[in-house]
Backbone as CSV, one residue per row, in Angstrom:
resi,resn,N_x,N_y,N_z,CA_x,CA_y,CA_z,C_x,C_y,C_z
1,UNK,3.208,-47.193,-18.228,2.157,-46.318,-17.783,1.209,-46.092,-18.959
2,UNK,-0.092,-46.118,-18.680,-1.088,-45.939,-19.733,-1.215,-44.463,-20.111
3,UNK,-1.875,-44.216,-21.235,-2.110,-42.834,-21.670,-2.903,-42.052,-20.634
4,UNK,-3.876,-42.674,-20.014,-4.680,-42.013,-18.990,-3.820,-41.638,-17.779
5,UNK,-2.910,-42.530,-17.392,-2.025,-42.225,-16.259,-1.075,-41.076,-16.608
6,UNK,-0.566,-41.059,-17.855,0.283,-39.949,-18.306,-0.485,-38.628,-18.261
7,UNK,-1.725,-38.668,-18.728,-2.557,-37.473,-18.727,-2.798,-36.989,-17.299
8,UNK,-3.148,-37.908,-16.397,-3.365,-37.543,-14.998,-2.099,-36.959,-14.371
9,UNK,-0.960,-37.574,-14.650,0.298,-37.083,-14.094,0.619,-35.692,-14.642
10,UNK,0.365,-35.491,-15.935,0.604,-34.179,-16.539,-0.281,-33.108,-15.931
11,UNK,-1.556,-33.409,-15.742,-2.483,-32.465,-15.124,-2.054,-32.175,-13.688
12,UNK,-1.654,-33.203,-12.961,-1.205,-33.029,-11.578,0.043,-32.151,-11.512
13,UNK,1.006,-32.402,-12.396,2.229,-31.586,-12.432,1.901,-30.131,-12.767
14,UNK,1.018,-29.916,-13.740,0.639,-28.555,-14.132,-0.040,-27.848,-12.971
15,UNK,-0.947,-28.526,-12.283,-1.650,-27.923,-11.154,-0.671,-27.540,-10.040
16,UNK,0.285,-28.428,-9.727,1.276,-28.128,-8.694,2.125,-26.918,-9.082
17,UNK,2.450,-26.805,-10.354,3.235,-25.675,-10.834,2.446,-24.366,-10.705
18,UNK,1.185,-24.398,-11.105,0.330,-23.207,-10.988,0.146,-22.835,-9.527
19,UNK,-0.130,-23.802,-8.689,-0.337,-23.550,-7.270,0.928,-22.988,-6.624
20,UNK,2.080,-23.551,-6.959,3.344,-23.053,-6.408,3.614,-21.620,-6.840
21,UNK,3.356,-21.327,-8.114,3.542,-19.967,-8.618,2.599,-18.998,-7.947
22,UNK,1.357,-19.386,-7.770,0.383,-18.525,-7.096,0.798,-18.266,-5.654
23,UNK,1.274,-19.288,-4.958,1.699,-19.113,-3.568,2.903,-18.179,-3.472
24,UNK,3.849,-18.272,-4.410,4.997,-17.355,-4.408,4.548,-15.923,-4.692
25,UNK,3.640,-15.756,-5.655,3.115,-14.430,-5.967,2.374,-13.849,-4.765
26,UNK,1.550,-14.640,-4.127,0.801,-14.190,-2.955,1.748,-13.784,-1.831
27,UNK,2.781,-14.577,-1.589,3.735,-14.272,-0.523,4.445,-12.948,-0.782
28,UNK,4.773,-12.652,-2.028,5.477,-11.409,-2.360,4.556,-10.202,-2.341
29,UNK,3.306,-10.366,-2.757,2.422,-9.219,-2.955,1.419,-8.999,-1.826
30,UNK,1.257,-9.941,-0.929,0.182,-9.826,0.056,0.317,-8.588,0.930
31,UNK,1.517,-8.193,1.287,1.683,-6.997,2.106,1.382,-5.721,1.355
32,UNK,1.619,-5.722,0.045,1.440,-4.502,-0.749,-0.016,-4.256,-1.120
33,UNK,-0.827,-5.282,-1.072,-2.231,-5.123,-1.440,-2.957,-4.438,-0.289
34,UNK,-3.532,-3.284,-0.589,-4.113,-2.410,0.431,-5.580,-2.152,0.126
35,UNK,-6.411,-2.173,1.148,-7.848,-1.933,1.003,-8.129,-0.436,1.043
36,UNK,-8.822,0.060,0.033,-9.265,1.456,-0.020,-10.758,1.478,0.271
37,UNK,-11.193,2.343,1.193,-12.599,2.470,1.561,-13.088,3.857,1.149
38,UNK,-14.393,4.098,1.160,-14.896,5.403,0.717,-14.232,6.557,1.444
39,UNK,-13.964,7.613,0.692,-13.318,8.801,1.249,-14.274,9.625,2.083
40,UNK,-13.839,10.796,2.474,-14.611,11.628,3.384,-15.637,12.507,2.687
41,UNK,-15.669,12.520,1.359,-16.626,13.382,0.649,-18.025,12.782,0.713
42,UNK,-19.008,13.622,0.851,-20.389,13.151,0.925,-20.936,12.923,-0.483
43,UNK,-21.984,12.140,-0.577,-22.593,11.832,-1.875,-23.115,13.084,-2.561
44,UNK,-23.569,14.080,-1.768,-24.082,15.309,-2.366,-22.981,16.089,-3.085
45,UNK,-21.735,15.926,-2.649,-20.624,16.657,-3.240,-20.180,16.082,-4.585
46,UNK,-20.629,14.894,-4.879,-20.145,14.215,-6.075,-21.118,14.354,-7.241
47,UNK,-20.591,14.625,-8.406,-21.411,14.582,-9.610,-21.668,13.120,-9.940
48,UNK,-22.627,12.858,-10.810,-22.985,11.490,-11.160,-21.793,10.714,-11.701
49,UNK,-21.062,11.282,-12.668,-19.923,10.585,-13.256,-18.814,10.375,-12.232
50,UNK,-18.591,11.372,-11.388,-17.546,11.247,-10.382,-17.945,10.203,-9.339
51,UNK,-19.227,10.147,-9.009,-19.708,9.135,-8.069,-19.489,7.733,-8.651
52,UNK,-19.757,7.580,-9.946,-19.519,6.289,-10.608,-18.048,5.923,-10.558
53,UNK,-17.156,6.896,-10.824,-15.716,6.641,-10.766,-15.300,6.252,-9.355
54,UNK,-15.816,6.967,-8.353,-15.466,6.641,-6.969,-15.911,5.221,-6.626
55,UNK,-17.113,4.847,-7.030,-17.624,3.511,-6.734,-16.778,2.431,-7.406
56,UNK,-16.304,2.706,-8.627,-15.496,1.723,-9.350,-14.081,1.621,-8.806
57,UNK,-13.582,2.688,-8.176,-12.179,2.705,-7.765,-11.970,2.365,-6.295
58,UNK,-13.029,2.093,-5.553,-12.898,1.678,-4.157,-12.710,0.174,-4.159
59,UNK,-11.775,-0.292,-3.406,-11.491,-1.721,-3.349,-10.035,-1.926,-2.991
60,UNK,-9.389,-2.809,-3.717,-8.020,-3.167,-3.420,-7.075,-2.488,-4.392
61,UNK,-5.959,-2.023,-3.889,-4.921,-1.408,-4.707,-3.558,-1.820,-4.182
62,UNK,-2.538,-1.613,-4.985,-1.184,-1.980,-4.591,-0.431,-0.734,-4.144
63,UNK,0.133,-0.798,-2.968,1.009,0.248,-2.444,2.314,-0.443,-2.058
64,UNK,3.217,-0.517,-3.012,4.468,-1.235,-2.804,5.352,-0.500,-1.804
65,UNK,6.040,-1.266,-0.969,6.929,-0.692,0.041,8.218,-1.492,0.086
66,UNK,9.255,-0.828,0.609,10.499,-1.527,0.886,11.070,-0.979,2.182
67,UNK,11.761,-1.848,2.920,12.371,-1.463,4.188,13.867,-1.722,4.067
68,UNK,14.657,-0.655,4.274,16.107,-0.761,4.229,16.616,-0.651,5.651
69,UNK,17.463,-1.576,6.054,17.954,-1.663,7.426,19.469,-1.547,7.414
70,UNK,20.006,-0.532,8.083,21.448,-0.520,8.322,21.659,-0.482,9.831
71,UNK,22.842,-0.350,10.278,23.128,-0.522,11.706,22.507,0.548,12.597
72,UNK,22.246,1.751,12.074,21.742,2.799,12.961,20.385,3.370,12.578
73,UNK,19.785,2.918,11.492,18.476,3.459,11.100,17.731,2.467,10.208
74,UNK,16.423,2.684,10.155,15.550,1.972,9.218,14.971,3.006,8.270
75,UNK,14.921,2.663,6.987,14.321,3.541,5.990,13.193,2.764,5.332
76,UNK,11.998,3.342,5.361,10.834,2.739,4.716,10.436,3.639,3.559
77,UNK,10.259,3.033,2.382,9.788,3.766,1.209,8.464,3.143,0.791
78,UNK,7.442,3.983,0.605,6.111,3.528,0.216,5.690,4.280,-1.036
79,UNK,5.347,3.546,-2.080,4.851,4.169,-3.303,3.402,4.563,-3.092
80,UNK,3.142,5.871,-3.126,1.798,6.404,-2.884,1.581,7.593,-3.813
81,UNK,1.490,7.346,-5.124,1.371,8.460,-6.063,0.033,9.177,-5.958
82,UNK,0.061,10.450,-6.328,-1.175,11.217,-6.419,-1.710,11.738,-5.106
83,UNK,-0.853,11.874,-4.111,-1.314,12.344,-2.808,-0.637,13.651,-2.448
84,UNK,-1.202,14.344,-1.464,-0.579,15.521,-0.878,0.168,15.071,0.372
85,UNK,1.252,15.767,0.693,2.039,15.354,1.863,1.237,15.460,3.156
86,UNK,0.238,16.350,3.189,-0.581,16.509,4.383,-1.645,15.419,4.521
87,UNK,-1.740,14.519,3.540,-2.754,13.463,3.559,-2.331,12.241,4.362
88,UNK,-1.106,12.235,4.887,-0.589,11.061,5.594,-0.675,11.232,7.102
89,UNK,-0.988,10.146,7.793,-0.888,10.036,9.239,0.048,8.852,9.468
90,UNK,1.199,9.118,10.087,2.230,8.086,10.239,2.495,7.869,11.714
91,UNK,2.455,6.602,12.145,2.721,6.262,13.545,3.530,4.980,13.602
92,UNK,4.294,4.854,14.675,4.941,3.588,14.989,4.117,2.963,16.105
93,UNK,3.565,1.795,15.831,2.758,1.081,16.810,3.356,-0.304,16.959
94,UNK,3.847,-0.589,18.165,4.555,-1.836,18.444,5.694,-2.004,17.439
95,UNK,5.683,-3.044,16.662,6.769,-3.291,15.710,6.327,-3.041,14.267
96,UNK,5.398,-2.109,14.078,4.897,-1.768,12.739,4.915,-0.253,12.516
97,UNK,5.221,0.121,11.287,5.030,1.492,10.852,3.647,1.526,10.224
98,UNK,2.735,2.282,10.807,1.347,2.343,10.337,1.161,3.659,9.591
99,UNK,0.785,3.545,8.326,0.577,4.714,7.477,-0.884,4.732,7.072
100,UNK,-1.562,5.817,7.424,-2.956,6.011,7.038,-3.021,7.243,6.149
101,UNK,-4.015,7.264,5.294,-4.169,8.425,4.441,-5.437,8.355,3.633
102,UNK,-5.591,9.344,2.784,-6.734,9.367,1.880,-6.264,9.885,0.534
103,UNK,-6.526,9.100,-0.481,-6.154,9.475,-1.845,-7.408,9.962,-2.551
104,UNK,-7.420,11.259,-2.888,-8.587,11.856,-3.529,-8.642,11.544,-5.012
105,UNK,-9.829,11.582,-5.556,-10.034,11.338,-6.986,-9.459,12.491,-7.780
106,UNK,-8.698,12.162,-8.806,-8.139,13.163,-9.706,-8.823,12.987,-11.052
107,UNK,-9.978,13.617,-11.172,-10.811,13.449,-12.355,-10.328,14.347,-13.487
108,UNK,-10.365,13.818,-14.701,-10.044,14.618,-15.882,-11.109,15.697,-16.048
109,UNK,-10.727,16.827,-16.593,-11.652,17.945,-16.729,-12.652,17.757,-17.866
110,UNK,-12.366,16.854,-18.777,-13.275,16.655,-19.912,-14.544,15.935,-19.464
111,UNK,-15.496,15.889,-20.319,-16.768,15.227,-20.022,-16.801,13.791,-20.545
112,UNK,-15.649,13.202,-20.783,-15.596,11.819,-21.256,-15.944,10.836,-20.153
113,UNK,-15.931,9.556,-20.500,-16.260,8.496,-19.541,-15.048,7.588,-19.359
114,UNK,-14.900,7.076,-18.174,-13.826,6.131,-17.899,-14.247,4.744,-18.360
115,UNK,-13.369,4.063,-19.080,-13.639,2.687,-19.494,-12.832,1.702,-18.666
116,UNK,-11.676,2.139,-18.196,-10.857,1.329,-17.300,-10.529,2.196,-16.101
117,UNK,-10.802,1.685,-14.913,-10.500,2.416,-13.677,-9.724,1.478,-12.764
118,UNK,-8.397,1.485,-12.894,-7.548,0.610,-12.093,-6.907,1.336,-10.918
119,UNK,-7.017,2.649,-10.878,-6.462,3.420,-9.764,-7.414,3.336,-8.582
120,UNK,-6.853,3.189,-7.388,-7.666,3.116,-6.183,-7.688,4.480,-5.499
121,UNK,-8.858,4.858,-4.998,-9.033,6.121,-4.297,-9.799,5.850,-3.014
122,UNK,-9.646,6.744,-2.059,-10.357,6.628,-0.796,-9.375,6.557,0.359
123,UNK,-9.884,6.167,1.535,-9.051,6.045,2.727,-8.345,4.690,2.731
124,UNK,-7.139,4.666,3.279,-6.384,3.421,3.378,-5.579,3.405,4.669
125,UNK,-5.149,2.216,5.045,-4.230,2.026,6.158,-3.291,0.905,5.783
126,UNK,-2.014,1.132,5.956,-1.002,0.127,5.623,-0.085,-0.037,6.821
127,UNK,0.066,-1.249,7.319,0.956,-1.545,8.444,2.154,-2.311,7.895
128,UNK,3.329,-1.707,8.007,4.548,-2.306,7.483,5.362,-2.828,8.656
129,UNK,5.623,-4.135,8.687,6.399,-4.678,9.808,7.834,-4.153,9.797
130,UNK,8.319,-3.790,10.974,9.683,-3.303,11.112,10.557,-4.413,11.693
131,UNK,11.791,-4.558,11.202,12.643,-5.650,11.670,13.255,-5.430,13.047
132,UNK,12.993,-4.292,13.661,13.524,-4.031,14.992,12.930,-2.768,15.554
133,UNK,13.196,-2.486,16.825,12.643,-1.286,17.467,13.283,-0.013,16.911
134,UNK,12.465,1.034,16.820,12.916,2.330,16.301,12.491,3.435,17.255
135,UNK,13.101,4.602,17.066,12.744,5.781,17.842,12.007,6.754,16.934
136,UNK,10.929,7.345,17.448,10.266,8.389,16.677,10.946,9.732,16.925
137,UNK,11.760,9.817,17.980,12.586,11.009,18.205,13.642,11.015,17.103
138,UNK,13.703,12.070,16.345,14.667,12.139,15.259,14.195,11.474,13.979
139,UNK,12.977,10.915,13.993,12.430,10.323,12.767,12.075,11.435,11.793
140,UNK,12.163,11.125,10.519,11.909,12.132,9.493,11.152,11.474,8.340
141,UNK,10.107,12.138,7.864,9.334,11.639,6.725,9.300,12.709,5.646
142,UNK,9.543,12.289,4.405,9.460,13.195,3.261,8.602,12.542,2.194
143,UNK,8.017,13.362,1.334,7.190,12.864,0.244,7.598,13.602,-1.020
144,UNK,8.075,12.847,-2.003,8.538,13.444,-3.245,8.340,12.453,-4.393
145,UNK,7.835,12.954,-5.506,7.631,12.150,-6.720,6.800,10.895,-6.448
146,UNK,5.789,11.021,-5.584,4.886,9.907,-5.323,5.424,8.844,-4.388
147,UNK,6.552,9.110,-3.739,7.142,8.136,-2.822,7.270,8.770,-1.440
148,UNK,6.683,8.108,-0.450,6.818,8.512,0.944,8.050,7.809,1.502
149,UNK,8.959,8.572,2.085,10.196,8.017,2.657,10.224,8.367,4.141
150,UNK,10.347,7.348,4.981,10.378,7.539,6.421,11.697,6.972,6.949
151,UNK,12.502,7.824,7.596,13.758,7.401,8.214,13.577,7.433,9.721
152,UNK,13.957,6.335,10.391,13.803,6.231,11.830,15.082,5.680,12.454
153,UNK,15.605,6.355,13.490,16.782,5.818,14.175,16.461,4.488,14.850
154,UNK,17.420,3.570,14.833,17.255,2.265,15.506,17.335,2.449,17.016
155,UNK,16.680,1.580,17.747,16.681,1.572,19.216,17.064,0.202,19.726
156,UNK,17.482,0.169,20.948,17.747,-1.131,21.559,16.500,-1.682,22.242
157,UNK,15.533,-0.800,22.576,14.276,-1.256,23.171,13.129,-0.443,22.590
158,UNK,11.933,-1.014,22.575,10.776,-0.375,21.934,10.308,0.845,22.725
159,UNK,9.818,1.853,21.988,9.257,3.066,22.573,7.746,3.052,22.408
160,UNK,7.071,3.977,23.049,5.626,4.112,22.943,5.245,4.655,21.557
161,UNK,3.982,4.574,21.256,3.439,5.058,19.972,3.630,6.558,19.863
162,UNK,4.119,7.017,18.693,4.279,8.435,18.420,4.016,8.676,16.946
163,UNK,3.630,9.901,16.615,3.370,10.284,15.234,4.622,10.865,14.609
164,UNK,4.675,10.806,13.262,5.791,11.359,12.498,5.196,12.321,11.477
165,UNK,5.681,13.573,11.432,5.200,14.557,10.464,5.904,14.374,9.131
166,UNK,5.191,14.672,8.032,5.725,14.559,6.681,6.177,15.932,6.214
167,UNK,7.406,16.012,5.721,7.954,17.254,5.196,7.923,17.211,3.687
168,UNK,8.003,18.370,3.063,8.101,18.432,1.605,9.449,17.885,1.189
169,UNK,9.517,17.212,0.017,10.741,16.591,-0.476,11.748,17.522,-0.813
């Protein structure tokens, strides 16, 4: 094999490795990546610096979740730091747990400027697929230390859409 063929093969192998790694990363993280849209506050309510922060922090953010399944219940845990328990709207729709909410800006009291704004703020909706039918009767949601925990009894057949209230942890 010539040097050019070795170089081409090396580039091809490297590209396949990068592509495979990217596809594995995408498969693991695609559900956790959540779109944040502008919150309910009007532009008049925002100071100039706060408006700049809001504009920089709207976009995509990660809200990691896990679903634990045992024989009689499903437990969903969603990392949602910096929220109030009353900020969540939780529903079971078909075979998904749909969590909507709004994460408000938590601005520092000083008059400094933000140089890095990686936290996402605004309204969001996250649909977490459930591995089986659940009942909203007897479902319980708690929020503590930035983690929303929703416990739902398992069902043998699907029920209609219902809301779940969030309790203090």
